C-alpha positions as CSV (number, residue, x, y, z in Angstrom):
1,X,-0.1,-0.3,0.0
2,X,1.4,3.5,-1.1
3,X,1.8,6.4,1.3
4,X,1.8,10.1,0.0
5,X,1.9,13.3,1.7
6,X,1.0,16.5,0.7
7,X,0.6,20.0,2.3
8,X,-2.2,22.6,1.3
9,X,-2.7,26.1,1.8
10,X,-6.5,27.1,1.8
11,X,-7.3,30.6,1.3
12,X,-10.4,32.6,1.8
13,X,-12.8,32.7,5.1
14,X,-10.9,30.0,6.7
15,X,-10.2,31.5,9.9
16,X,-12.5,31.5,12.9
17,X,-15.0,29.6,11.4
18,X,-14.2,26.1,12.8
19,X,-11.9,25.1,9.7
20,X,-9.2,23.5,11.6
21,X,-11.6,21.6,13.6
22,X,-13.2,20.4,10.5
23,X,-10.1,19.3,9.0
24,X,-9.1,17.4,12.2
25,X,-12.3,15.7,12.4
26,X,-12.1,14.5,8.6
27,X,-8.7,13.2,9.2
28,X,-9.3,11.1,12.3
29,X,-12.5,9.7,10.7
30,X,-10.4,8.8,7.3
31,X,-6.8,7.4,9.7
32,X,-4.9,10.6,8.0
33,X,-1.7,11.3,9.6
34,X,-0.6,15.2,9.8
35,X,-1.6,18.7,11.2
36,X,-3.2,21.8,10.6
37,X,-2.7,25.1,11.7
38,X,-3.8,29.2,10.9
39,X,-0.7,31.0,9.5
40,X,-0.9,35.0,9.8
41,X,-1.8,36.0,6.7
42,X,-5.2,34.4,7.1
43,X,-4.7,31.1,5.4
44,X,-4.8,27.7,6.8
45,X,-2.0,25.3,6.4
46,X,-2.4,21.4,6.7
47,X,-0.2,18.4,5.8
48,X,-1.8,15.2,5.2
49,X,0.1,11.7,4.8
50,X,-2.0,8.2,3.8
51,X,-2.9,6.0,0.6
52,X,-3.3,8.5,-2.4
53,X,-7.1,8.1,-2.6
54,X,-7.9,9.2,1.4
55,X,-5.1,12.2,0.7
56,X,-7.3,13.3,-2.3
57,X,-10.5,13.1,0.0
58,X,-9.1,15.6,2.3
59,X,-7.9,18.0,-0.1
60,X,-11.3,17.9,-1.6
61,X,-12.7,18.2,2.0
62,X,-10.6,21.5,2.3
63,X,-12.2,22.6,-0.9
64,X,-15.6,22.6,0.6
65,X,-15.0,23.5,4.1
66,X,-17.2,23.7,7.2
67,X,-20.6,25.7,6.6
68,X,-19.3,29.0,7.8
69,X,-16.2,29.1,5.7
70,X,-15.8,30.5,1.9
71,X,-12.6,28.8,0.3
72,X,-11.3,30.9,-2.5
73,X,-8.3,28.9,-3.4
74,X,-6.5,25.7,-2.3
75,X,-2.7,25.4,-3.4
76,X,-1.2,21.9,-3.0
77,X,2.4,21.0,-2.5
78,X,4.7,17.7,-2.2
79,X,5.2,17.1,1.7
80,X,7.9,15.0,3.5
81,X,9.0,13.4,6.5
82,X,10.2,16.8,7.9
83,X,6.7,18.3,7.2
84,X,4.8,15.4,9.1
85,X,7.3,15.9,12.3
86,X,5.5,19.0,13.4
87,X,3.0,17.0,14.7
88,X,2.9,16.5,18.7
89,X,4.3,13.6,19.6
90,X,2.0,10.5,20.0
91,X,-1.0,12.2,17.9
92,X,-2.1,10.9,14.5
93,X,-3.4,14.5,13.7
94,X,-2.9,17.8,15.4
95,X,-3.8,21.0,15.4
96,X,-1.0,23.2,15.7
97,X,-0.6,26.8,17.1
98,X,-0.4,30.0,14.3
99,X,2.6,30.2,12.4
């Protein structure tokens, strides 16, 4: 079973609307490893690692977001082991402080 990792930056009305909690709930439901955090520029950044179909589902979930959000853009980048190391020890998926 292949595992991939992707980093996404979600722009729009994505802070103060439960976006990180929405992403965390979806990630835990699908068994995705990674993290999400707010960025000082108003975006939400996340890293997802898992099977290609599950990571694609997480990216698609980011395109929709929770009801109060408005997603204008989702930029996708390759991610690697160093990106995943930012998770809190022992957590499958972490919500990290703003960066």
